[in-house]
KOLKE-208187 format. One record per residue (C-alpha): x, y, z; residue number from 0; residue in three letters. Coordinates in Angstrom, 2 decimals. Layout:
BEGIN
REC        u        v        w    i   aa
REC        X        Y        Z  NUM  ALA
...
! end
This chain:
BEGIN
REC        u        v        w    i   aa
REC    91.12   117.09    71.26    0  MET
REC    87.50   117.40    72.35    1  ASP
REC    85.46   114.74    70.52    2  GLN
REC    82.05   115.78    71.81    3  GLY
REC    79.81   114.99    74.73    4  ILE
REC    79.47   111.31    73.79    5  LEU
REC    83.20   110.92    74.45    6  TYR
REC    83.08   112.59    77.86    7  HIS
REC    84.40   110.20    80.53    8  PRO
REC    81.11   110.49    82.43    9  ALA
REC    79.51   108.53    79.58   10  LEU
REC    82.49   106.50    78.44   11  GLN
REC    83.02   105.03    81.92   12  VAL
REC    79.59   103.40    81.65   13  LEU
REC    80.71   101.14    78.81   14  ILE
REC    84.51   101.21    78.97   15  HIS
REC    85.31   101.57    82.69   16  PRO
REC    88.86   100.25    82.71   17  ARG
REC    89.98   102.15    79.63   18  ASP
REC    88.32   105.36    80.84   19  THR
REC    89.97   105.18    84.25   20  ILE
REC    93.32   104.44    82.64   21  ARG
REC    93.10   107.41    80.23   22  ARG
REC    91.68   110.02    82.60   23  THR
REC    93.30   109.16    85.94   24  LEU
REC    94.25   112.37    87.71   25  GLY
REC    92.13   114.59    85.46   26  LYS
REC    88.61   116.08    85.77   27  TYR
REC    89.05   117.13    89.39   28  GLY
REC    85.72   118.96    89.56   29  GLY
REC    83.78   116.01    88.17   30  TRP
REC    85.58   113.65    90.51   31  THR
REC    84.66   115.74    93.56   32  LEU
REC    81.04   116.01    92.45   33  PHE
REC    80.71   112.29    91.77   34  LEU
REC    82.54   111.46    94.98   35  GLY
REC    79.91   113.32    97.00   36  GLY
REC    76.70   113.13    94.99   37  MET
REC    77.41   109.79    93.35   38  GLY
REC    78.18   108.15    96.68   39  THR
REC    75.04   109.69    98.17   40  ALA
REC    72.96   108.60    95.16   41  ALA
REC    73.77   104.99    95.93   42  GLU
REC    71.77   105.38    99.14   43  GLY
REC    68.68   106.97    97.57   44  LEU
REC    65.86   104.85    96.18   45  ASP
REC    62.52   105.34    94.48   46  VAL
REC    60.52   105.12    97.72   47  ASP
REC    62.56   107.91    99.29   48  THR
REC    61.99   110.20    96.29   49  LEU
REC    58.26   109.45    96.21   50  VAL
REC    57.91   110.39    99.86   51  LYS
REC    59.78   113.65    99.23   52  LEU
REC    57.51   114.54    96.31   53  PHE
REC    54.41   113.71    98.34   54  GLN
REC    55.39   115.98   101.24   55  SER
REC    53.91   119.46   101.57   56  ALA
REC    57.16   121.34   100.92   57  ALA
REC    58.59   118.72    98.59   58  SER
REC    60.89   120.98    96.54   59  THR
REC    62.63   122.56    99.51   60  TRP
REC    62.87   119.29   101.37   61  ILE
REC    64.30   117.64    98.28   62  LEU
REC    66.91   120.37    97.76   63  VAL
REC    67.92   120.34   101.43   64  LEU
REC    68.06   116.56   101.39   65  GLY
REC    70.30   116.54    98.33   66  LEU
REC    72.68   119.10    99.88   67  VAL
REC    72.95   117.12   103.09   68  LEU
REC    73.32   113.91   101.11   69  ALA
REC    76.18   115.47    99.15   70  PHE
REC    78.04   116.42   102.32   71  MET
REC    77.55   112.99   103.87   72  LEU
REC    78.49   111.42   100.54   73  GLY
REC    81.82   113.26   100.56   74  LEU
REC    82.59   111.95   104.04   75  LEU
REC    81.64   108.38   103.15   76  LEU
REC    83.62   108.61    99.89   77  TRP
REC    86.82   109.63   101.68   78  VAL
REC    86.43   107.07   104.48   79  VAL
REC    85.63   104.29   101.99   80  SER
REC    88.63   105.18    99.83   81  ALA
REC    90.94   105.17   102.85   82  ALA
REC    89.71   101.74   103.97   83  LEU
REC    89.86   100.25   100.47   84  LEU
REC    93.35   101.65    99.99   85  ARG
REC    94.42   100.00   103.24   86  LEU
REC    92.77    96.61   102.71   87  THR
REC    93.77    96.57    99.05   88  GLY
REC    97.42    97.04    99.98   89  SER
REC    97.18    93.97   102.25   90  TRP
REC    96.24    91.92    99.18   91  LEU
REC    98.95    93.36    96.95   92  GLY
REC    97.09    96.39    95.55   93  GLY
REC    99.27    99.14    94.09   94  GLN
REC    96.87   102.10    94.08   95  ALA
REC    97.45   105.12    96.27   96  ASN
REC    94.70   106.99    98.13   97  PHE
REC    94.07   109.46    95.29   98  THR
REC    93.71   106.68    92.72   99  GLU
REC    91.25   104.76    94.88  100  VAL
REC    89.19   107.91    95.42  101  ARG
REC    89.16   108.52    91.68  102  TYR
REC    88.03   104.97    90.90  103  ALA
REC    85.30   105.07    93.53  104  LEU
REC    83.95   108.40    92.32  105  ALA
REC    83.66   107.44    88.66  106  TRP
REC    82.18   104.03    89.44  107  SER
REC    79.08   105.80    90.81  108  THR
REC    77.94   107.02    87.38  109  MET
REC    75.11   104.43    87.12  110  PRO
REC    73.85   105.60    90.51  111  SER
REC    73.99   109.21    89.34  112  MET
REC    72.07   108.20    86.21  113  LEU
REC    69.42   106.54    88.37  114  ALA
REC    69.14   109.66    90.52  115  LEU
REC    68.75   111.93    87.50  116  LEU
REC    66.08   109.69    85.96  117  ILE
REC    64.15   109.61    89.23  118  ASN
REC    64.34   113.39    89.66  119  LEU
REC    63.24   114.05    86.08  120  LEU
REC    60.41   111.56    85.83  121  PHE
REC    59.23   110.77    89.35  122  MET
REC    57.16   113.98    89.60  123  GLY
REC    53.53   114.29    90.72  124  PRO
REC    52.30   112.96    87.35  125  VAL
REC    53.96   109.61    87.96  126  LEU
REC    52.99   109.25    91.60  127  LEU
REC    50.54   106.43    92.44  128  PRO
REC    46.89   107.25    91.92  129  SER
REC    43.56   105.42    92.20  130  ALA
REC    43.70   104.43    88.54  131  GLY
REC    47.38   103.61    88.55  132  ASN
REC    48.36   102.29    91.98  133  PRO
REC    52.12   102.05    92.02  134  GLY
REC    52.75   100.99    88.42  135  GLY
REC    55.49   103.56    87.73  136  PRO
REC    57.10   102.76    91.08  137  GLN
REC    57.47    99.13    90.05  138  THR
REC    59.04   100.15    86.73  139  LEU
REC    61.45   102.54    88.41  140  PHE
REC    62.26    99.92    91.02  141  GLY
REC    63.33    97.48    88.31  142  ILE
REC    65.34   100.20    86.55  143  LEU
REC    67.08   101.21    89.78  144  ASN
REC    67.96    97.58    90.52  145  PHE
REC    69.51    97.18    87.07  146  ALA
REC    71.53   100.38    87.51  147  LEU
REC    72.65    99.25    90.98  148  ALA
REC    74.01    96.03    89.46  149  VAL
REC    75.70    98.13    86.77  150  TRP
REC    77.27   100.31    89.47  151  ALA
REC    78.63    97.19    91.18  152  LEU
REC    80.20    95.99    87.92  153  VAL
REC    81.82    99.41    87.43  154  LEU
REC    83.04    99.46    91.02  155  PHE
REC    84.78    96.12    90.55  156  LEU
REC    86.25    97.09    87.18  157  GLY
REC    87.45   100.58    88.17  158  CYS
REC    89.00    99.47    91.45  159  LEU
REC    90.59    96.44    89.81  160  SER
REC    92.19    98.76    87.25  161  GLU
REC    93.82   101.13    89.75  162  VAL
REC    94.80    98.39    92.19  163  GLN
REC    96.21    96.30    89.34  164  ARG
REC    94.80    93.06    90.65  165  PHE
REC    91.83    90.75    90.01  166  SER
REC    88.15    91.40    90.61  167  VAL
REC    88.20    88.64    93.24  168  TRP
REC    90.78    90.56    95.25  169  ARG
REC    88.62    93.66    94.92  170  VAL
REC    85.76    91.68    96.45  171  LEU
REC    88.02    90.41    99.20  172  GLY
REC    89.42    93.83   100.07  173  SER
REC    85.90    95.30   100.02  174  SER
REC    84.60    92.69   102.48  175  LEU
REC    87.52    93.33   104.81  176  VAL
REC    86.89    97.09   104.54  177  ALA
REC    83.24    96.55   105.48  178  LEU
REC    84.31    94.55   108.51  179  LEU
REC    86.71    97.31   109.59  180  LEU
REC    83.93    99.86   109.14  181  LEU
REC    81.57    97.77   111.24  182  ALA
REC    83.98    97.29   114.16  183  ILE
REC    83.40   100.73   115.79  184  PRO
REC    79.62   100.23   115.62  185  PHE
REC    79.93    96.75   117.13  186  LEU
REC    82.04    98.14   119.97  187  ILE
REC    79.53   100.93   120.59  188  LEU
REC    76.71    98.40   120.56  189  GLY
REC    78.50    96.21   123.11  190  LEU
REC    79.27    99.21   125.34  191  LEU
REC    75.64   100.34   125.12  192  ALA
REC    74.50    96.84   126.03  193  GLY
REC    76.82    96.74   129.03  194  VAL
REC    75.66   100.21   130.13  195  ALA
REC    72.00    99.20   129.91  196  VAL
REC    72.74    95.98   131.76  197  GLY
REC    74.43    97.91   134.54  198  VAL
! end
C-alpha cells in the first residue's frame, strides 16, 4: 500500500539504507536506471563546475547539454563499476549478482542526487559571487556538498554490504581492488605512450 512520498525508497534509503535495499530489491526499475546514470554522474559534479556553467554566456543550454552527456557517461560508469564490484566482491565471498550490485550502487547515489538538486535550485545568478559577497555562498555549498559526499559513502558501504551479505570492511577491500583493476588499462596506456615518446 502506498504510504505517501515520505515513504518512497528515494527518501527512505537516506536514513534506512539496508532495510530499503532489502525491501525494494528488484523493484523501481525506472528509478534505478535514472539514479544509475544521473546519480553516478552527480558524484562527479561540484559547486565550482556549476558556478562556471551559470557564469557562461549560454549557461542554460550548456547546463542541459552537460547534464545529458553526464547522464550517458554516468550509465557507462555505473555498469562498469557494478561489473568490477561484482567480480571483486565474489573473490571475497560476496553473494550478490550483477543486477543486485547495480541496484545497490544506483540507490546509494541519492545523497549525490540531493546535492545536485540543491545546487541547481539555489546556485543561480543571485547566489553567484559579487563584490559585496565574494564567494560566501560557494563556501556554504562546498561544506554542504562535502557532508553529502560523506553521506553517499556511508550509503555505498551499507547498500553494497547488504546485497553482498558481508562486512563493510570487505566492501572497502573489494572496492579498492576494483579501483586497481580499473586503473590497470590506463597504466598500460601510459607506459605504452611513454615508450612511444621515448622511441
